[in-house]
N, C-alpha and C positions, 0 to 999 in steps of 0.2 A: 143188590148191585156189588160186583167184586171190587176190591179196592184198587184194582190195577187200571181201573177207568180214569184215575187222576193223577197228576204228577205235580211237584212244585219245581218251578223254574225261575232262575234268575233273569231278568229282563232289564235292558237299559231304559232309560225314559223315552218315550215316543209320543208323537202327536198324531191325533185322528182330526180330520177336517170333516164336521159333521153339521147335517141340517136337520133340525129337530122338531119336536112336538111336545106340549106339556101333557102329561097324562093326570087326568082329572079323577080317576078312580081312587078309592081309599087303598093304601099300600097292601092291606090284607085281602083285598078283592082280587084274586088272581084271574079268575074268569074276565073281569071288567078290564083289568089292565092287559091281558092278552088280546083282547078284542080291539082294544085302543091301538095297540102296538100294530095288529093285523091290519087294520083299517089304514093307519099311516103308511105301512109298507106298500099296500095295494095302490093307494092314491101315488104315493110317490114313484113307484115303478111305472104306473100308467101314464102320468103326465110327462114322462121323459126327464125328470130331474135324477133319478139314479143312474141312467146312461150318461148324463152329463157329468155326474160326479166320478163315474168308472173311467171316463175318458181320461180325467186327469190324474188317475191313480197310478202310483209307482209299482203296484203288485196287483194282483188278482183278489186280493181279499176285500170283503165287504163287511163292514163292521155295524153291528147294532149295539149301540152304547146306551147304557143306562147312568145317568148321573143326577144327584140332587143339586140343584143351582138355586140359591136364595129361598130354601125352603119348598122349591117345586120340584116335582119329580119330572125330569125329562128324560126323553128317549130320542135317539138320533140315529140316522142313517149316514155313515161315513166311510172314508178311504184314508189310506195313507198317501200323502201327495207332497210335493215340493211347490206346487203352484199356489198362487195367492188367494185368499178365500173370496168367494162370491159374496155378496151382500148379506145373505140371511144365514151363511153359515158360521160356525163357531169352531175355534180351534180347541181341541179338548186334549188336554196335557195328561198323559199317563205317568206316574211317578217310577223312577228306577227302583227296583227291588224285587222281592219274592212275589210270584204270582201262582195261584192255584189255577192249574190248567186241566179242564175237564173234555174229554174227547167224546164225540158221538156223530151220529148221522140220522136223518130222517127224510120223509118222502118230499118235503118242502123246507124252505128256509124257515118258514114260521114254526113247523113241526120241530125242526133241529133246534131253534131258539128257545122254545118252551120246554123241550126235553132237557137240554142243557141247564137251563135256569133251575128247573126243578130237581136235578140231580145235584147242583153245586148248592143251592140254597136250601133244598129240602132234606139232602142226605149227607153230603160230605162235610159242609161247615158246621152243621148241628153236632156232628160226631167227631169233629177234628179236636184232638187233645192238645196238639202243640202249634197251632196257628189259628189265627181269626181274621175275619174281614172286619176293618174298623171304618170303612167308609171310602170314599173317592170313586171315580168312574170304573165301571166293569163293562166288559163286551162280549158279545157272542161274535165269532170271527168265521164268516162263511167262506171256506177256502176252495171248493170246487165240488164236482160232480163225479161220482163212480158208481158202476152198477144201478144207474137210474136213482142213486140216493144223494142227496146233499150232505157233504160231510164239513165237519169244522170243529171249533174249539170254544170253550167259554174262557176268558182270562179275567182273574179277579185278584186284585192287589191284596195280599195278606201280611200280617206280621207275626212274627213267633210269639207265642206265648209264653 
């Protein structure tokens, strides 16, 4: 991977309204986790809940958020919105600060998600000498489509080492 695939960007704090599921697979079981995420998104898209969220969004971005909540690994579908939260939704607070931003594209949102997470957590972070991820929510941001591919970014809050 060439190192131009990522940048460090300063972001203001922001919130994402998300509807989520608890991931039951062990955190080292990537295949299991990816399947759970995939099944969740499929169900969430098919039953109309994703469209409901998109309808109240302030932009076209769709967030796939990973967050540890009370020692549970949670995965959310979310959007940026000014609207008030539906019952089952959670307001996820992203901190102000530096973010590792990894760009990519995939044939599907699923593929984009897995690819960006693989690059970020498998390559960039382990090799990073001057910054580290110390927790907090991270997200894949699906930004749109071009040339038949889904493109987007992964945003991971980092601290300088």
